[in-house]
N, C-alpha and C positions, 0 to 999 in steps of 0.2 A: 504494499499499500504506500503510495507517495505521500510526501509531507503535506502537500496541498489537500489531498483527499482526507488524510488524518485530521487536518485542521478544520475542514468543512464538517466532518463528522462530529468532532468535539463540540463545535459551535452549535450544530443542530441538536445534539444531545443535551447541552446545557439549556438551550432555549425551550426544548420540550419539557424540561424540568421546572419551567416558570409559566404555568398555564394562566390564562387570562382571569380565571376565577380568583387568583390571589390578589388582584387589584380591584375586584368588583365589590359592589355593595350587595349583600345578600337580600333576597326577596323579603324576608321578615323584617328587615331593617328599613325598607323603602317607605318613603311617604308617597302615597297614591292620591289619585283624584278620580272622581266619577265622571263618566262621559256626559251625564245629564247636568252636572254642575255648571255654574257660570264661570267664565274665565276670571272675572273680577273677584269672585269669592276665592278661587284658588290662589290668585296673586296675593290677596290679603293674608291668607293662611300661611303662605310661603315666605313671609318676611322674616321669621325667625323659627327654625334655621332656614337658610335660603338655599334652594336647589335650582339648578339650570334646567333639569329634565325630570318630569314626573311620569311614571307609568299611569296609564288610564285604564280603569277597570269598567266592566260592564255588568249587566244584571243576569246574563244568561247562565243556565246551569244551577247546580246546588253546591253548597260548601263554599270554599274560598272563591271570591269573585274572580273571573278570568281577566287577564290582562289583554286588552284589545288594541292598544296603541301607546303612543308617548306624546306628551305635551311638552313643547320647548317653552319653558317659562321665562328664560332670560330676556327675550325681547320686551316682554310685558313689564318685567322688573326695571328695565332700562328706560321705560317711558312710552312704549307702544301702547295704544288704547286697548284695554282688555274687554273687547266687545264679544257678545254672543256666548255660546256654550263651548264647553271643552270639545265636544264632538266635532264642532265646526272648525276648530283650530288644530286639532291633534294630527300627528302622523299616524296613519293607520298601519297596523301590524303587517309587515311584508318581509320577504327574505333578506333584503339588504340590511335590515335592522336587527338581524339575528346572528349570534355567533355561538359556537360550541364552547361550553365551559372549559373544555380541556385544549382548546386552541392555544397557541403560544401568545404570550403577551406582546412579543415583538411584532407579530402579525397585525394585532390591533393598533399598535403605535404607528406602523407604516401608514395607515390610512385614517387615523383618528382626526385629522384635520378635515378630511372629506366626509367622513361618517363619525361625527363627534359623540354619538351614543349608540350603544348596542345592548340588546337584551340577551342574556345568557340562557342557553338551552341545555338542560341536563335531563337525559332520558326523555320523557314525554311532557315535561313542564318547564316553564320559564323560572329560573332559579336565582336571577339577579340582574343587576344593570351595571354597565361600565361606561364611563364617559371620558371625554377629553382630559379633564383635570386629573383623572386617576393616574395619568402617566407620571405624576410627581411621586407616586408611592414606590417604596423600596424595591419590590420585585421588578417594576418597570425600569427603575434606575439601573439595577443589576443587568437586566436584559440589554439595555441600550449600551451600557459600558462594555459588556461582552462583545458586542458588534464592533465597537470602536477599537478594542483591544485586538480583535481578530484582524481588522484592517492594518493596525500597526505591525502585526506579525507578517501580513502579506507584504507591507512595505519593506520590512527587513529581508524577506526572501528575495525580492527584486534587487535590492542593493547587493546582497551577497552574490547573486548570480551575475550581476554586471561587474562586480569587483571581487574576483575570487581570491586575490592576494590580500592578506590581512591589512586593514586600515588604508587601503588605497583610496577610500572615499574621504578621508580626513581633510585633504586640501580643499574639498568643496564646501566646507563649513567656513563661516566667518572666523576671524582670528580669535575673537573672544569666545565663541562656542568651541572652537577647536582646542583652545587652552584648557577650557573647563573639562572637556572630555579626556584630555591627556592627564589632567590631575586626578580624575576619578579613576582612570586606568591605573595610575601609580598607586593610589590608595588600595585598590583591590589586589594589586600584585604584592604589596607589602603585607597584606593580611592573608595572602595565600588563597584569595577568593576570586582571582581573575579567570574569567571564562571566555568572554567575547567582548571586544571593544564596542561593538554596535549596541550592546546592552547598556552602555554608559550614555547613550544618546537619548534625547527626549523626542516626543512625537514631532515637534517642530523641526528638529534637526533632520529627521528622516524625510520630512516634507521638503526641506531645503535641498537635500541630496537628490531627490527625485526630480526637482525642478532643473537639475543640471543634466538630466538625461532626456532623451526624446521618448515620449509616451504617446499613446493614441488619444491625446487631448492637448488642447493648447496650453502653453505655459501659464497664461493668465487664468484659465479655468482651474488648473491644478492649484495655483496659489490661492485663489478665492475660495475654492471648495475646501482645501485643507485648513484654511484659517477658520472657516465656519465649523468644521468638524473639531478642530482643536479647541475652540472656544466652548463647544458643548462638552467635550472631554474634560476640560478643566473644571467646568461647573459640576459635573458628575463626581469627579475625583475629590473635590473639596467640599462636597455636600452642600453646595449653594442651592438656593431656590432657583430652579431653572425653567419652571413652567407654571408660574403663579398667575399669569394673565393668559387670556385666550390667544393673543397674538404670540406670546412666548411659546405657548404649547404648540401652536401650529408650526412655528419655526422649528421646533424640535422634530416634529414629524417629517417636515421637508428635509432636514438635515440627515435624519435616519435613512431616507431614500437616497441621499447623496452617498452615504456609507455603502449602501447596497451597490450603487453604480460603480464605485471605485473598487469594491471587493470583486466584482465581476471583471472589471478592466485589468486589475493587477493579477488576477487569477487566470487570465486567459493565456493558454499555452501558445496561442498564435500571435500574440502581441510582439511586435519587433521593438526591441529596446536598444538604442544606440546612443552611446555617450556623445554629447555634443560640446562639453567643456572638459 
């Protein structure tokens, strides 16, 4: 099995261990509304606590009222006139709004800006709700960080392939970054812990090296994309709030898709990589 296949398998296995149910709100914890209620009444009841999406229940059947749709409350909380009944404003239940409870969290994150809420299905029932802001939760943070780490591993593989001799890539770093890497190498050697000089580099260093070789993307795109990915990586690594607003959360989803793109690009066995500096 090649290193690339092993890396992909490890990532897929890790992501499979982080199902979307880990970031969802369980059904018995959900605040719901009735399809026959007025939107105005629901908005007033939703002021504390405040939710962006409420499952809508109907009267059909016996026992627990069935969920028949979702009401997006956020626009009404932001000032949109809450007119009419919930039934008139709700999103009716349909396949795009459903997701298996065992689906991977990262699959939800990839498209959470386009589908900001999903109802979880377990067996023959709806078991919970996951929404855009849930990507702040720890399992989502771990899933996203694993993707970025996998990208950094791919970057290292490309650099090693292009520079088979040890530390041939060092001159491509700035003097300041080069000196820092050399200092870290010396410390590791003194401690008897030196393994690979590339391990002493940071994400940004690897991105700098990649900008010095020809890849199937423009240099400007590589620079801009890697800066966005590194910014997300740093927020994840330092436990900063990285998706507290809707705009921030949407940017996270878009950046995750960028990581996907570069994982495919750097993992392509047909990509021609030629040093230009």
